[in-house]
C-alpha positions in Angstrom: -25.2 -31.1 -22.6 -26.5 -29.4 -19.5 -23.6 -27.0 -19.3 -24.9 -25.5 -22.6 -27.9 -24.2 -20.7 -25.8 -21.3 -19.3 -25.8 -19.4 -22.5 -29.4 -18.1 -22.3 -28.5 -14.3 -22.2 -26.4 -14.4 -25.4 -28.9 -16.5 -27.2 -31.7 -14.1 -26.3 -29.7 -11.1 -27.5 -28.9 -13.1 -30.7 -32.6 -13.5 -31.5 -33.4 -9.8 -30.9 -30.3 -8.8 -32.9 -31.4 -10.9 -35.9 -34.7 -9.0 -35.7 -32.7 -5.7 -35.7 -30.7 -6.7 -38.8 -33.8 -7.8 -40.6 -35.3 -4.4 -39.9 -32.2 -2.6 -41.2 -32.1 -4.7 -44.3 -35.9 -4.3 -45.1 -35.9 -0.6 -44.6 -32.8 -0.3 -46.8 -34.5 -2.3 -49.5 -37.8 -0.5 -49.1 -36.0 2.9 -49.7 -34.9 1.6 -53.0 -38.0 -0.4 -54.0 -39.3 2.3 -56.4 -36.0 2.4 -58.3 -35.4 -1.4 -58.3 -38.5 -3.6 -58.0 -41.7 -1.7 -58.4 -43.5 -1.4 -61.8 -41.3 1.6 -62.7 -38.1 0.0 -61.4 -35.1 -1.5 -63.1 -36.0 -5.1 -62.3 -39.8 -5.2 -61.6 -40.9 -8.2 -59.6 -44.1 -8.3 -61.6 -42.2 -8.8 -64.9 -40.0 -11.4 -63.2 -43.0 -13.3 -62.0 -44.6 -13.4 -65.4 -41.4 -14.7 -67.0 -40.6 -17.3 -64.4 -44.2 -18.3 -64.0 -44.6 -19.0 -67.7 -41.5 -21.2 -67.6 -42.8 -23.1 -64.6 -46.2 -23.6 -66.2 -44.5 -25.1 -69.2 -43.0 -27.8 -67.0 -39.5 -26.2 -66.4 -39.9 -26.7 -62.7 -42.2 -26.1 -59.7 -42.9 -23.1 -57.5 -41.2 -25.0 -54.6 -37.9 -24.2 -56.5 -38.8 -20.5 -56.6 -40.0 -19.7 -53.1 -41.7 -16.3 -52.8 -44.9 -15.0 -51.2 -45.6 -13.0 -54.4 -47.0 -16.2 -55.9 -49.9 -15.8 -53.5 -50.6 -12.0 -53.9 -49.0 -11.0 -57.2 -46.4 -8.3 -57.3 -48.3 -5.1 -57.7 -46.8 -2.0 -56.1 -49.4 -2.3 -53.3 -48.6 -5.9 -52.7 -44.8 -5.2 -52.5 -45.3 -2.3 -50.1 -47.6 -4.5 -48.0 -45.2 -7.4 -47.7 -42.4 -4.9 -46.8 -44.6 -3.5 -44.1 -45.4 -6.9 -42.8 -41.7 -7.7 -42.7 -40.8 -4.6 -40.8 -43.6 -5.1 -38.3 -42.5 -8.7 -37.7 -38.9 -7.5 -37.2 -40.0 -5.0 -34.6 -41.9 -7.7 -32.8 -38.8 -9.9 -32.8 -36.8 -7.0 -31.3 -39.5 -6.4 -28.6 -39.8 -10.1 -27.8 -43.5 -10.3 -28.6 -44.6 -13.5 -30.4 -40.9 -13.8 -31.3 -41.1 -17.3 -32.8 -44.0 -16.7 -35.3 -42.6 -13.2 -36.0 -39.2 -14.7 -37.0 -41.0 -17.1 -39.4 -42.9 -14.2 -40.9 -39.9 -11.9 -41.4 -37.9 -14.8 -42.8 -40.5 -15.6 -45.4 -40.7 -11.9 -46.5 -37.0 -11.6 -46.8 -36.7 -15.0 -48.6 -39.3 -13.7 -51.1 -37.3 -10.6 -51.7 -34.0 -12.5 -52.2 -35.7 -14.9 -54.6 -37.2 -12.1 -56.7 -34.4 -9.5 -56.3 -32.4 -10.5 -59.3 -28.6 -9.6 -59.1 -29.4 -6.9 -56.5 -30.1 -9.6 -53.9 -27.3 -12.0 -54.6 -24.9 -11.0 -51.8 -23.5 -13.3 -49.2 -24.8 -11.3 -46.3 -28.4 -11.6 -47.7 -27.9 -15.4 -47.6 -26.3 -15.2 -44.2 -29.2 -13.2 -42.8 -31.6 -15.9 -44.0 -29.5 -18.6 -42.4 -29.3 -16.7 -39.2 -33.0 -16.2 -39.3 -33.5 -20.0 -39.5 -31.2 -20.5 -36.5 -33.1 -17.8 -34.6 -36.4 -19.6 -35.2 -34.9 -22.8 -33.9 -33.5 -21.3 -30.7 -36.2 -18.8 -29.9 -38.3 -19.5 -26.8 -41.6 -19.3 -28.6 -43.2 -17.8 -25.5 -45.8 -15.1 -26.2 -43.7 -12.6 -24.4 -39.9 -12.8 -24.1 -38.6 -10.7 -21.2 -35.8 -8.3 -21.9 -33.6 -10.0 -19.3 -33.8 -13.6 -20.4 -34.4 -16.1 -17.5 -31.5 -18.4 -16.9 -31.5 -21.8 -18.6 -32.2 -23.2 -22.1 -34.5 -26.1 -23.2 -32.9 -29.1 -24.9 -34.1 -27.8 -28.2 -32.4 -24.5 -27.6 -29.2 -26.2 -26.5 -29.0 -28.1 -29.7 -29.8 -25.0 -31.6 -27.0 -23.2 -29.7 -24.5 -25.6 -31.1 -25.8 -24.9 -34.6 -25.3 -21.2 -34.1 -21.7 -21.8 -32.9 -21.2 -24.0 -36.0 -22.6 -21.2 -38.3 -20.2 -18.5 -37.0 -17.3 -21.0 -37.0 -18.1 -22.0 -40.6 -18.4 -18.3 -41.7 -15.1 -17.3 -40.2 -13.0 -20.4 -41.1 -14.2 -20.6 -44.7 -13.5 -16.9 -45.1 -9.9 -17.5 -44.0 -9.4 -20.8 -45.7 -10.5 -19.7 -49.2 -7.8 -17.1 -49.3 -5.3 -19.8 -49.1 -7.1 -22.5 -51.1 -7.7 -20.1 -54.1 -4.2 -18.6 -54.1 -2.4 -19.0 -57.4 0.6 -17.7 -59.2 -1.7 -15.3 -61.1 -3.4 -14.2 -57.8 -0.7 -14.4 -55.0 -1.9 -11.4 -53.0 -3.2 -13.4 -50.0 -0.5 -16.0 -50.3 2.5 -16.1 -50.6 2.9 -12.3 -51.5 0.9 -11.1 -48.5 0.1 -7.9 -50.4 -3.7 -8.0 -50.4 -4.1 -5.1 -47.9 -2.0 -2.9 -50.2 -5.0 -3.0 -52.6 -8.0 -3.7 -50.3 -8.8 -0.2 -49.1 -9.0 1.5 -52.5 -10.5 -1.4 -54.5 -13.3 -2.3 -52.1 -16.8 -1.5 -53.7 -17.6 1.6 -51.7 -14.6 3.0 -49.8 -14.8 5.3 -46.9 -12.6 8.3 -46.0 -11.0 6.1 -43.3 -10.0 3.7 -46.1 -8.1 6.6 -47.8 -6.2 7.2 -44.6 -5.5 3.5 -44.1 -4.2 3.2 -47.6 -1.5 5.7 -46.8 0.1 3.4 -44.2 3.5 1.9 -45.0 3.8 -1.3 -47.0 5.3 -3.3 -44.1 2.3 -2.6 -41.9 -0.2 -3.6 -44.6 1.7 -6.9 -45.0 1.9 -7.5 -41.2 -1.8 -6.8 -40.7 -2.7 -10.0 -42.6 -1.4 -12.3 -39.8 -3.8 -11.2 -37.1 -6.6 -11.7 -39.6 -5.5 -15.2 -40.4 -5.3 -15.9 -36.6 -8.9 -14.8 -36.1 -10.3 -16.6 -39.2 -8.3 -19.8 -39.1 -7.5 -20.4 -35.4 -10.3 -18.8 -33.4 -13.1 -21.0 -34.8 -11.5 -24.0 -33.1 -11.5 -22.2 -29.7 -15.2 -22.6 -29.7 -14.8 -26.3 -28.8 -12.8 -25.6 -25.6 -14.8 -24.1 -22.8 -16.3 -20.7 -22.0 -13.1 -18.7 -21.6 -11.8 -19.7 -25.1 -15.3 -19.2 -26.5 -15.2 -15.7 -25.1 -11.7 -15.2 -26.7 -13.1 -16.4 -30.1 -16.1 -14.0 -29.8 -13.8 -11.1 -29.0 -11.5 -12.0 -31.9 -14.4 -12.3 -34.4 -16.1 -9.1 -33.2 -12.8 -7.1 -33.2 -12.1 -8.1 -36.8 -15.6 -7.1 -37.8 -15.3 -3.7 -36.0 -12.1 -3.0 -37.9 -13.7 -3.9 -41.3 -16.7 -1.8 -40.3 -14.5 1.2 -39.5 -12.8 1.1 -42.9 -15.5 0.0 -45.3 -19.2 0.1 -46.3 -20.1 -3.5 -46.0 -23.8 -2.9 -45.3 -25.1 -4.8 -42.2 -22.7 -7.7 -42.6 -20.3 -6.8 -39.9 -23.1 -6.1 -37.4 -24.8 -9.4 -38.3 -21.5 -11.3 -37.7 -21.1 -9.6 -34.3 -24.6 -10.7 -33.4 -23.7 -14.3 -34.4 -20.9 -14.0 -31.8 -23.2 -13.2 -28.9 -24.2 -16.8 -28.1 -20.5 -17.6 -27.6 -20.6 -15.5 -24.4 -21.4 -17.5 -21.2 -24.1 -16.1 -18.8 -21.4 -15.5 -16.2 -20.0 -12.7 -18.3 -23.4 -11.1 -18.7 -23.7 -11.2 -14.9 -26.7 -13.5 -15.3 -27.5 -16.2 -12.8 -26.5 -19.7 -13.9 -29.4 -22.2 -14.3 -29.8 -25.4 -12.4 -28.5 -27.9 -14.9 -30.6 -30.8 -13.4 -33.8 -28.7 -13.8 -32.9 -28.0 -17.4 -31.9 -31.4 -18.5 -35.4 -32.8 -18.9 -37.3 -29.6 -19.5 -39.4 -29.1 -22.6 -38.4 -32.4 -24.2 -41.6 -32.2 -26.3 -40.5 -29.0 -28.1 -37.1 -30.7 -28.7 -38.9 -33.7 -30.2 -41.0 -31.5 -32.5 -38.0 -29.4 -33.6 -35.6 -32.3 -33.9 -36.2 -32.9 -37.7 -35.4 -29.3 -38.5 -32.4 -29.3 -36.2 -31.1 -32.5 -37.8 -31.7 -31.1 -41.3 -29.8 -27.9 -40.6 -26.9 -29.9 -39.1 -26.7 -32.2 -42.1 -26.8 -29.3 -44.6 -24.0 -27.6 -42.7 -21.9 -30.7 -42.7 -22.6 -31.2 -46.4 -21.4 -27.6 -47.2 -18.2 -28.1 -45.2 -17.4 -31.4 -46.9 -18.2 -30.0 -50.3 -16.3 -26.7 -50.0 -13.2 -28.3 -48.4 -13.0 -30.8 -51.2 -13.8 -28.8 -54.3 -11.3 -26.0 -53.8 -8.3 -25.7 -56.1 -6.2 -26.7 -53.1 -8.6 -29.1 -51.3 -8.3 -29.7 -47.6 -10.2 -33.0 -48.0 -8.9 -35.4 -50.7 -12.2 -37.2 -51.0 -15.8 -36.0 -51.3 -17.3 -37.3 -48.0 -20.8 -36.1 -48.8 -23.2 -38.9 -49.8 -25.0 -38.5 -53.1 -28.4 -38.5 -51.5 -27.4 -35.6 -49.2 -26.1 -33.8 -52.3 -29.5 -34.3 -53.9 -31.3 -33.1 -50.8 -29.1 -30.0 -50.5 -29.7 -29.2 -54.2 -33.5 -29.5 -53.8 -33.5 -27.3 -50.6 -31.0 -24.7 -51.9 -33.6 -22.2 -53.0 -34.8 -21.9 -49.4 -31.4 -20.7 -48.1 -31.4 -22.9 -45.0 -27.6 -23.0 -44.9 -24.8 -21.8 -47.2 -21.1 -21.7 -47.7 -19.1 -18.5 -47.5 -15.9 -17.2 -48.8 -15.5 -13.5 -48.2 -12.6 -11.7 -50.0 -11.7 -15.0 -51.7 -9.5 -13.2 -54.2 -8.2 -9.6 -54.0 -9.1 -7.1 -56.7 -5.8 -5.2 -57.5 -7.2 -2.5 -59.7 -10.3 -0.3 -59.5 -12.2 0.2 -62.8 -15.0 2.6 -62.7 -17.8 3.2 -65.2 -18.5 6.9 -65.9 -21.9 7.3 -67.6 -22.4 10.3 -69.8 -25.2 11.8 -71.9 -25.2 14.2 -74.8 -27.8 16.2 -76.7 -25.8 16.4 -79.9 -23.2 13.5 -79.8 -20.4 16.0 -79.4 -20.7 17.6 -75.9 -21.0 15.1 -73.1 -22.1 15.5 -69.5 -21.4 13.0 -66.8 -23.9 11.5 -64.4 -22.7 11.6 -60.8 -24.0 8.5 -58.9 -24.7 8.7 -55.2 -22.1 6.9 -53.1 -19.9 5.4 -55.9 -16.6 7.2 -56.9 -17.2 9.5 -59.9 -15.9 13.0 -59.2 -12.3 13.1 -58.2 -12.8 15.6 -55.5 -15.7 13.9 -53.9 -14.9 12.6 -50.4 -15.6 8.9 -49.8 -18.4 8.6 -47.4 -19.9 6.2 -44.8 -23.3 4.8 -45.9 -23.5 1.4 -44.1 -25.6 -0.3 -42.8 -27.7 1.0 -45.7 -26.7 -0.7 -49.0 -27.2 1.4 -52.1 -27.6 -1.6 -54.4 -27.1 0.1 -57.8 -23.8 1.6 -56.6 -22.6 -1.8 -55.5 -23.6 -3.4 -58.8 -21.8 -0.7 -60.8 -18.6 -1.9 -59.1 -19.3 -5.5 -60.3 -20.3 -4.3 -63.8 -17.0 -2.4 -64.1 -15.1 -5.6 -63.4 -16.6 -7.1 -66.5 -14.6 -4.7 -68.7 -17.3 -3.8 -71.1 -21.1 -4.0 -71.4 -22.3 -7.4 -72.6 -25.9 -8.0 -73.6 -25.7 -11.5 -72.0 -23.8 -10.4 -69.0 -24.8 -10.7 -65.4 -25.7 -7.0 -65.1 -27.2 -6.5 -68.5 -30.9 -6.6 -67.6 -30.8 -3.8 -65.1 -28.2 -1.8 -67.0 -30.3 -1.9 -70.2 -33.3 -0.7 -68.2 -31.2 2.1 -66.7 -30.1 3.3 -70.2 -33.6 3.2 -71.6 -35.1 5.1 -68.6 -32.4 7.8 -68.9 -33.0 8.2 -72.7 -36.7 8.4 -72.1 -36.3 11.0 -69.3 -38.2 9.0 -66.7 -38.1 10.5 -63.3 -37.7 7.5 -61.0 -34.2 6.7 -62.0 -33.0 10.3 -61.4 -32.9 9.5 -57.6 -29.7 7.6 -58.3 -27.8 10.7 -59.1 -26.6 13.8 -57.2 -28.2 16.0 -59.9 -29.7 15.6 -63.3 -27.4 17.0 -66.0 -30.3 17.2 -68.4 -33.1 18.8 -66.4 -35.1 20.2 -69.3 -35.1 17.2 -71.7 -33.5 13.8 -71.7 -30.2 13.2 -73.5 -30.3 12.0 -77.1 -27.2 9.8 -76.7 -25.7 7.8 -73.8 -22.2 6.3 -73.5 -20.1 4.8 -70.8 -16.3 5.0 -70.4 -14.1 2.8 -68.2 -11.5 4.5 -66.0 -8.9 3.2 -63.7 -9.2 4.9 -60.3 -6.7 5.0 -57.4 -6.4 7.0 -54.2 -4.3 10.0 -54.2 -1.3 10.3 -51.9 -0.9 12.9 -49.2 1.2 15.0 -51.5 -1.2 14.7 -54.4 -4.2 15.6 -52.3 -2.4 18.6 -50.8 -1.8 19.9 -54.3 -5.1 19.2 -56.0 -7.6 18.6 -53.2 -8.7 15.4 -54.9 -9.3 12.1 -53.2 -8.9 10.1 -56.5 -6.7 10.0 -59.6 -7.9 8.3 -62.8 -6.8 7.3 -66.2 -9.0 6.3 -69.1 -9.0 2.6 -70.1 -11.4 2.7 -73.0 -15.1 2.5 -73.9 -17.4 0.4 -71.7 -20.5 1.1 -73.8 -20.4 2.9 -77.2 -22.8 5.8 -77.9 -26.4 4.6 -78.1 -29.7 6.3 -78.7 -33.4 5.5 -79.0 -33.1 6.2 -82.8 -30.7 3.3 -83.4 
């Protein structure tokens, strides 16, 4: 394994990059904390802790199954702000290379706590990927008090084993993202295969389109269909290049990063694309960073003690990754593995550890949404005249230009997209808890929730009634935009939520 020691520069940049992504994610969440998780928010952590804590106390489980630091401190507004501050400080220390190992543990615990308590707003694949990347960064970090900006050549045995796990993680992410598009293709959903029409819909149906997506949508159909093949090459072929030497690993890294840059240029996918690019950095040999290559003999026996101490964690992460691959490749509608190769004991272990997000499976864009329903929320003082609420970032007004917001993730705008796909408001639906809180706060005229909107259509007193209507949105063509100045066209689909009021 001595040849693996010559990836020190990329691994060092990976650790700092993970710290940078943590900082972006934490600041983005902190900016929305008052709206989402504080006492005045839509899904207060304090309320969540009370409900879950009472269930656990009644014997429904243990706190091990619900990992969060808020069990220790409570979830007052001060406690939440304090933990967010701790997380941000730890992320900065990771970037600076000061106490990097302990700082990675601290920021991982803070973000895990937020994911555990964040309800549906923290259920995205990139939140889980960030936690997995954080675990890997802990395993490969040098754990010196001060990590120099220009990493010295060479890796310990522990870091070399960890490097393989990082390679496995990025290969797993990319391969599963390509494979699920084929494995879940059906006659009812043939967009990825065999119709190859997915990109005809992608740009306008993604959750928060950009203006570049509008322009891409105008390209001819043949080009949209042709663009699928380079993507399949990157996602299904490039992961295997990692096994075949530094030049092909570099080719894989360039392919992965190139695909991420294209997605980044045409969509608002938060920090996900940057995180994936950071996962590619350890694929780049020190020679390409112009970093001296380490003496392999010197490294082979160096720091064996740290490898012995870390070996249980390294082995556990490897087993969990192999379990995920065996499970996902077997359980798909079109399985790649005919038999389930994962032992039952490993299944049980993976289930017990799943709340800690040590490793996960992925399947980005598994199916393609071919229509774009949008919820338009309206209020009224008399039940006759209705005024619409214009959410920040999500499409509402037809003439509003799609904008770039990533790497910040406006979580309510994202969840409105998912809620619209449900077709109508359901009291037991996935989004019912926060939507009910939103409706109540608007009817009560509470100030906190007004930050979600471009302006308050009821500045003097709250509306007496609320309703929501579902519309089908699509991008305008060049000709339509020239005539109207609008970026969108829409047609009404029907009621999403019938009129409600506090008097009901």
